[in-house]
N, C-alpha and C positions, 0 to 999 in steps of 0.2 A: 743423633746427626751432629758432625762437627760443625760450628758456626761458618766456617769458610764454604764448606759444601751447600749449606741452606741457603747461604746468600748466593752462590752461584745459581741454584735452582730457581730462587726467587727472581733473579736477573733475567734468567731464561724465559720465565714465565710472563714477565712484564713485556720483554721483547716480543714474544709471540703475540700477546694480546695487542700489542700496539699493532703490529703488523697486520692482524685480521682487521683491525677496526680501519686502518689505511685501505686494506684490499676491498672492504665494504664500502666505503666512501667512494673509492674509484670505481666499483661496479655500479652503484648508484648514479654517480656522475656519468658513466657510459650510457647507463639507460635513459638519463634524462636528454644528452646531448643526441642519442640516436632516436629520440621519440617521433620526429617527424619521418623518418624512414621506416620505423617501426609502424606508424599509422598508415602509411602508403601500403606497405606489404600486407598488413592485416585488412585493409580495405579491398585489396586484390587477390589475396591468397587466403583459402580456407585453412591452409596448414599453419598459418601464424595465427589465426584467430582460435584454433581449437585448443581447448582447455586452459585458456588464458588465465580466467579468475583462478582455476585450481592452482596452476603452476606459480601464481603470485601470492598464494595463501589466502586469498579474499574468500575463496569457496574450496575449502580443503576436503578431502574425502570424508563420508561418512564416519563417525568415530566406531572402532571395532568393539563389536558386542560380544564377540566370542570369548569364552575364557581359556586359559592356557597361553603357551607361548607363541610367537609369531614370527615368521622367517619372511622379510620383505626381499624380494627378489627383483632386480632392476635391469632391464635391456633397454639401450637407447632406442634402438631402431628395429625394423623388421629381422633382420639378420640376427641380432642379439636375442630378440624375443623367441624366436624358432629355436635358437640353440638352448635357450632356457628351457624349452619344454621337456627335454628328456631329464634334466636335472630336477625339475619341479616334481614330474610325475614320480621319479625313482624316491625323491626325497619323501613326498607323501607316504608312499607304500611303505617305506622303512620307518616312518615316524608320524602314524596317524594322529597321535596327540597334538601335532603342531598346526597351527593355522598358517596358511601361504597368502600373502598378498604380493601382487605385481604391479610394477610401474613401467612407464616408457616415456620417451620424451616427445616423440613424433607422432603425428595424426596416424600414420601408416601402422607403427608399432603398436600403438594404442588399439586400433581396430583388430588387428591381429590377436593381441592378447586377449581381448574380449571374447574372440572366436575360439581359440584354442585352450581358454582357462574361463569356461563359462558359469563355473561354479565358485570362482575365485574374485575377490575384490581386487579390481583393476583401476588405476588412477594415473594422472600425469605426474612425473616427477617435478619437483618445484624448482624454480629459480633458485639462485645460491644466495638468497637474501634471507637474514636471520629470522625475520618474522614468517615468512613463507615456510622455510626449512622446520622451525619450531612447531608451527601449526600443523605440518603434515606429520611429523613425528607425533605430535600429540595425539592425531586422529588415528594413525595406523597401530601405534604403541608397539613398536617390533622389538623382538628380543634379541635379533641379530639381523643383519643386512648381508645379502649376496648381490654383489655388482658383477654384471656380465661383462668381460673384457677390460673395458678400461673407461670409467666415468667418476673421476675424482674431483671433487669440489671442496674448497676449503671450509666452507661454513657447514657443509654437509658433514664432513668428518669431524669437525669440532663438535657439532651437536651430538652426534654417535658417541663420541669419547666422553661427552659431559654427562650421558645417560648410561655409560658402561655398557654400550651396546656394540658388541664386536662387528667389524667390517671385514668381509671376506671378499677377496676378488678371485673370480674363478674364470677359466679360459681366457687368461690374461694375455694380453698382447699390447705392445706398444711399438709402433711404427719409427723408423728413424727420425721422421720429421717431428713426431710427438716427443721424441727422447730428446731431441736437440732443444725443443722449446721448454720442456720441463727442467733440463740441466740449467738454462738461463735463469730460472726462478727457483730451484731447489733450495736455495738458502733461505727463501722466503716462504713461498707456498707453491703447490700443496704440501702438507705435511705427510710424506709418504710413510713415516715411522708410526702413524696413526692406524695404519692397515694391520688388521690381526693375522692375515694369512693371505698369501697369493699362490694359486695354481697356475702357472704360466704354460703357453703352449708348446714353448721349445727352449732350448738352453740359452739362444741369444735374447729372447724377452727376459728370460729370468734373470739374466746377467744385467740387463738395463734396469730392471726393478731393484736389484741390491744396489746398482750405482747410484740410484735416486734416493737411497736412503732406507730401504725395507731391509731389516736385519736378514741375513742369509738363511738362519733358521727357520725363517717364517715362509720361505719360497720353496716351491716344488716344482718339477716340470711333469705336467699332467697331459699333455697332448691336447687336441683341438676337438673340443665337444661338437663342433659343426661336422667333422667327419662322422661321428656316430650318427648325427641326424640325418646326415645325407645317406648313410649306409641303411638306416632304418627307413628312409622314404619319410620322416617326419615332416609335415607341413600341413597346410590347409587346402588339401587336394579336393577340389570341386568337381561337380559334374561337367562334362565339356559340352556345349551346346552343338546342334548341327551346323555343318559348314558345306552345305551344297552336295552337289553330285560327286561321286568318287573320283578322284584325281590321282593319276599315278606317280605324280612329283612326290619326293619327301618332305616332311616338314623340317624346316630350320628353325629354330627359336634365337631370337636376338634378344637376350636377357638383359634387363637392367641398363639399358641404354642411356646415353646422356646426350645433350645437344650436340648435333654435327654427326653423330654416328647413324642416324637411321638412314639418311640419304646415302651412306658409303655402303652399309650393309644392303640395302635395296638394290643397289646398281651391281654389288659384287655378287649378290645371289643370281642374277639373270633370269632367263626363264625355266631353270632346271629345278628351282627349289620354291616350295611355297613357305611363306614367311608367317611366323607368329612373333609380333614385336611387343615387347614390355618395357615401356620407358621406366627408367628407376622410379620417378616420381609422376604418378597418374595424372596429375594436374597439367603435365605437359601433352596430353593426348592430342591435343589440337595441332600443336607445332609439330609433333611426331607424324602425325597422319598426312600434314602438308608435304612434309619432307620426303615421305614414302612415295606420295603422288608424284612430287617432282620427278622422284626417280623413276618414274613411268609404272607405278604398281597400283593396283586395284585394292582398295582397302575397305575393311568393314570393322566396326568396334565390336567387342565381345558384349558390350553392355547392350547394342541394338540387337544382336543375335538373341539374347537372353529376352528382349521384349517382343520376339515374335518376327523381326525383320528377316526377309530370306536373304540367303547368302549369294551374293553374284558367284556365277561359277567361276572356280579357281581364285578367289578373292583370298588376300592376305588378311590375317586377324590382328588387330591392335588391341591389346589388353589395356583397357583403361580403368581397371579395377585392381584391388588388393585381394590375394589369395588364389589367383589363377596360374601363376607361373610355374608351381611345382607340377600343376596337372599337364601344363604344356610340355614341361620336359619328359614327362612319361609317355606323351604322344610322338614326339620328335625323334629324328635319326641323327641329328646333330645340333650343336649349339654355339653360337657366337656369345661371350659375355661382355658386356659394355663397360664403360668406363676405362677402357683399356685403348681406344684408338685416340682418345683426348685425353691431355694431362691430368687426369683425376686420379689415378691410382689402381683402378680396377674394382670389380665387384666380386662375388663369391663364386669362384669355379667348382666347388665342391657338388652343388645341388644337381646340375647336369650329370656329372661324374658318377653320382650316386645312382642315377637312373640308367647308367650304361650306355651314354652316349659320347662321342668324342666332343672336344671343345677346341675353339680356336679364339685367341684373344689377340689384342695389339700390344704395342711395346710398353705400354704405361701399367704396371702391375705391382707396384711397390706395396699397395695394402695389402695383397695377398701373394707376396713373394715365395713364401714357404709352399703353399698350396700349389701354386703355378708350378715351381720346380718339382714338386711332388708328381704331378700328373703328367709334365714333360718327359721326366727321366723314365716314368713308365710306358711312354709311347701312347699316351691318350690325349695330349694337347699339343697344339701347334701355336708357335708365337710368329705374329706377321707385322711388318712395319707400314705397309701400304695397301691401298685398296686392290692394286694388281696381285699384290702377293695373296691378299685375301681370297680374290677371286680363284687363285691357282689351287688354293687350297679346297674350296668347294667344288671346283671342277674335277679336281682329283678324287674326291670322295664319289662324285657322280659316275666317274669312269671307272672306278674300282670299289663296287658295293661292298666286296669282300674286306677290303681296307677299312671301310667305315665300321664294319661290324666287329672286326678285330681289334681296332683302336677304341672302340666303345666298351668292349670286354677290358681291354688294359686299363682303362679309366676307373672301371667299376672295381677291379681288383685291387687297384692302388688304394682306393678308399677303404675297401674291406680290411686290407692288411694293416690299417692305422687305426681301428676302432679301440675303444676301452676308455677313452678319455673321460665320458660321463663317470663311470665308475670311480676313476681315480680323483676327479673333482669332488665328488660326494664324499670320498675319505677326507680330503682337505677340509671339506665344512664339517663334517663330523668331529674330527680332531680338534678343530679350531674351538667348537662348541663345547667339547669335553674339557679342554684346557681353561675355558672360561666358566666351567662349573653348571653347564646348561644340559 
């Protein structure tokens, strides 16, 4: 190697190592400065306390005892974990000699992963501290890592690279907001060129990954695994408890709602619909229940029904649990998907569509723009701006039951027409492993 080229490489390495040290110092400083806030949240929220010692690396997962190669699959929260299910099951069927370990970041994602992967090691993803990352890698001993959608942390990528462990991003998506944020720091961190392969959901996301430094030869357009999961009805479908005497009103699911939405949907539904309301975070159950009652609705929690409490005639059901939303969609005639009437960016609209029911959302759907557009163009989704517009859609479905059914079928057909992403993402994984000699 020429002396000039060797010196250039050495200079780049010194720069990268220095940037990582700076990043790590700033990360630790942020944790220290935010300690009072973190302590307050941990005192008042189980979600913040869950898995803390494991995430800090102080109590890493039990060291893997199984021999053979290991695929570490990570899904940030519930949606990513559910999307990973099809990938994991098909990978295990095709590669029975591989061990699979699954991690998640949130309490809800961790709980769901333990339920749908009962025979698999499940643990919390480490904070991006060098000690925590290294101790977790040392316990899991992965041969390769699969990240669902987008969860890129500099120290994690650096440790995987140090161990010659391929990092494969499947079902990749990067929103406009995330893209703009990464563009601001792409010359520093994270190092997108350390990603071995990317299976992007669509061409827009693929272009964003290449713009951020992933070589174009490593990026493929594979579609959205969540469409496959929705079409197959994958999820943790639970047995539905009794809900009192028969009621002629159809069920409307308000799924993944955020603060401020429960009262709006409660009023918009009026007396013609019976509601099943599922707050995005079950810890908001108390506030969500109060909002529904302010809207004039009678409410009972599903946990109370499961404990044997009688259901008041015609009462709405509030889901204060994880794993019941999929079952609710299978019971319902229509769905409102939350995070869209407030400026959050929306939640997954594919799950109700896969169950063959029409969907209505608010104006804020940037997080799922492609999926919303897909269903809307097929005639299976309505977008509204206001409570009165929402009421008009719900009243229209009541007055024309045939329209309700036909739009539900249109939503289901749109989902079925775009399946196959799971297989294409598996090909990305297998090709990346083969290129790495695994």
